[in-house]
C-alpha positions in Angstrom: -25.9 -34.7 2.0 -26.6 -31.0 1.9 -26.2 -28.7 -1.1 -23.2 -27.2 0.7 -21.6 -30.6 1.0 -22.1 -31.3 -2.7 -20.1 -28.2 -3.8 -17.0 -29.1 -5.7 -13.6 -28.3 -4.2 -13.0 -25.5 -6.8 -16.3 -23.9 -6.0 -15.6 -24.0 -2.2 -12.2 -22.5 -2.9 -13.8 -19.7 -5.0 -16.3 -19.0 -2.2 -13.5 -18.8 0.4 -11.6 -16.4 -1.8 -14.6 -14.2 -2.3 -15.3 -14.1 1.4 -11.7 -13.2 2.0 -11.9 -10.3 -0.4 -15.1 -9.1 1.3 -13.3 -9.3 4.6 -10.3 -7.4 3.3 -12.6 -4.6 2.0 -14.6 -4.5 5.2 -11.4 -4.3 7.3 -9.8 -1.6 5.2 -12.9 0.6 5.2 -12.9 0.6 9.0 -9.8 2.8 9.0 -9.0 6.3 7.9 -5.3 6.5 9.1 -2.8 5.4 6.5 -0.8 3.3 8.9 -3.9 1.4 10.0 -5.0 0.8 6.4 -1.5 -0.5 5.4 -1.3 -2.7 8.5 -4.8 -4.1 7.7 -3.9 -4.9 4.1 -0.8 -6.8 5.0 -2.5 -8.7 7.8 -5.5 -9.7 5.8 -3.4 -10.6 2.7 -1.6 -13.3 4.7 -5.0 -15.1 5.0 -5.4 -15.2 1.3 -1.9 -15.8 -0.3 0.9 -18.1 1.0 3.8 -15.7 1.0 6.8 -15.2 3.3 7.1 -11.4 3.0 4.8 -8.6 1.9 5.2 -4.9 1.7 3.6 -1.8 0.3 5.6 0.9 -1.6 4.0 4.4 -1.6 5.1 7.0 -4.1 6.4 10.3 -2.9 5.9 12.7 -5.9 8.2 15.4 -4.5 11.2 13.1 -4.2 10.3 11.0 -7.3 10.7 7.7 -5.5 8.8 5.1 -3.5 9.2 4.1 0.1 8.6 0.6 1.4 6.2 0.5 4.3 4.5 -2.1 6.6 6.8 -5.0 5.7 5.1 -8.1 7.0 6.9 -11.5 7.5 5.0 -14.6 8.3 7.9 -16.6 9.7 8.8 -14.3 12.6 12.4 -14.3 13.8 14.5 -11.3 12.9 13.0 -7.9 12.2 12.0 -7.4 8.6 14.6 -5.6 6.5 13.9 -2.6 4.4 11.2 -0.6 6.3 11.3 2.9 5.0 13.8 2.0 2.2 13.6 4.4 -0.8 13.0 2.8 -4.2 13.9 4.7 -7.4 10.9 5.5 -9.6 12.6 4.0 -12.7 12.9 0.6 -14.3 16.0 -0.5 -12.4 13.9 -2.3 -9.9 10.8 -4.5 -10.3 8.8 -2.1 -8.0 9.8 0.9 -10.1 9.0 -0.9 -13.3 5.5 -1.9 -12.2 4.8 1.6 -11.0 5.9 3.2 -14.2 4.3 0.6 -16.6 1.1 0.1 -14.5 1.4 -3.7 -15.1 1.4 -6.5 -12.6 4.4 -8.8 -12.7 5.0 -12.3 -11.4 8.5 -13.7 -11.2 8.7 -17.4 -10.5 12.5 -17.4 -10.3 14.0 -14.1 -9.3 17.5 -15.2 -9.8 16.8 -16.1 -13.5 15.5 -12.6 -14.2 18.5 -10.2 -14.7 16.5 -7.2 -15.6 16.2 -5.7 -12.1 18.3 -4.7 -9.2 16.8 -6.3 -6.0 15.5 -3.7 -3.6 16.2 -5.8 -0.4 18.9 -8.2 -1.6 19.6 -9.4 1.9 16.2 -11.2 2.0 17.2 -13.4 -0.9 13.6 -13.9 -2.2 13.3 -16.6 -4.8 10.0 -15.6 -6.3 7.7 -12.5 -6.0 4.7 -10.6 -7.3 4.3 -6.9 -7.6 1.0 -5.1 -8.6 0.4 -1.4 -9.1 -1.9 0.6 -6.8 -4.0 2.9 -9.1 -6.6 5.3 -7.8 -8.5 7.7 -10.2 -6.1 7.0 -12.9 -3.0 7.8 -10.8 -0.4 5.3 -9.6 0.0 5.8 -5.9 2.3 2.8 -5.2 2.7 -1.0 -5.4 1.6 -4.0 -3.4 4.3 -6.6 -3.1 4.6 -10.3 -2.0 7.6 -12.6 -2.0 8.7 -16.1 -1.1 11.9 -17.8 -0.2 10.9 -20.6 -2.6 11.0 -20.7 -6.4 7.7 -21.1 -8.2 5.8 -20.3 -5.0 3.1 -18.3 -6.9 0.9 -18.9 -9.9 -1.4 -16.8 -12.1 -4.2 -17.3 -9.6 -2.1 -15.8 -6.8 -1.3 -12.8 -9.0 -5.0 -12.3 -9.7 -5.7 -12.3 -6.0 -3.0 -9.8 -5.4 -4.4 -7.6 -8.2 -7.9 -7.8 -6.7 -6.6 -6.9 -3.3 -4.7 -4.0 -4.7 -7.8 -2.7 -6.5 -9.8 -2.8 -3.3 -7.0 -1.1 -1.3 -6.1 1.7 -3.7 -9.1 4.0 -3.1 -8.7 3.7 0.7 -5.0 4.4 0.5 -5.5 7.4 -1.7 -8.2 8.8 0.7 -5.8 8.3 3.7 -3.0 10.0 1.8 -5.2 13.0 1.0 -6.3 13.2 4.7 -2.7 13.0 5.8 -1.7 15.8 3.4 -4.5 18.0 4.5 -3.6 17.4 8.2 0.1 18.2 7.5 -0.9 21.4 5.6 -3.2 22.4 8.5 -0.4 21.9 11.0 2.1 23.9 8.9 -0.4 26.7 8.6 -1.1 26.8 12.3 2.7 26.9 13.0 3.2 29.7 10.5 0.3 31.7 12.0 1.5 31.3 15.6 5.1 32.4 14.8 4.4 35.1 12.2 5.7 38.6 13.1 2.8 40.2 11.3 -0.8 40.5 12.5 -3.0 37.8 11.0 -6.8 37.9 11.4 -9.4 35.7 9.8 -12.8 37.4 9.4 -16.1 35.8 8.3 -17.1 38.2 5.5 -20.7 37.3 5.9 -21.0 38.1 9.6 -18.0 40.3 10.2 -17.0 38.2 13.2 -13.4 37.3 14.0 -12.8 33.6 13.3 -9.1 33.4 14.3 -6.3 35.6 15.3 -2.6 35.1 16.0 -0.5 36.1 19.0 0.7 39.4 17.4 -2.9 40.4 16.8 
């Protein structure tokens, strides 16, 4: 019998979970586009936690709300409900509560918890987990997993989701910053092309024209 064969079931399980986390980190770091990162998170998360539905809610600071993105259902069938759904950044929903309080939350019986209004009531989830996504001290969203069964998750599952969220937060923040810079660049180019005034960009070190608009 090899040393590997002698490992206890809990140790084998721990090793499998650590390998899964490494795989999640490796997969996420391969991407820079936000959509690709979110898709990778939900795809890899399905290999680690037994859930029926997962999603990511990203905060929009200007609108003071979150938006559900990349909803993933393991059971197939009808299209997932709620893609792009706005969620108020307040304590009326579990997602808003977690984002505001920066605390992970596990609900073993959703129906028995009257504190929150359900974001996607049509799905009739019976238990769920929501963890905050925090990067450089700022909450950028939440990572969510739900089940159609009561008591589907335990504290170990919540810890896995928290760890996954910690790994993903930095990559999501980086992708959001890249997207914002890209959007600003596109708005600037549109403004420059359509401006009625003459616009010239000159390198003050060399005196060379770097960029001019149509009017120029």
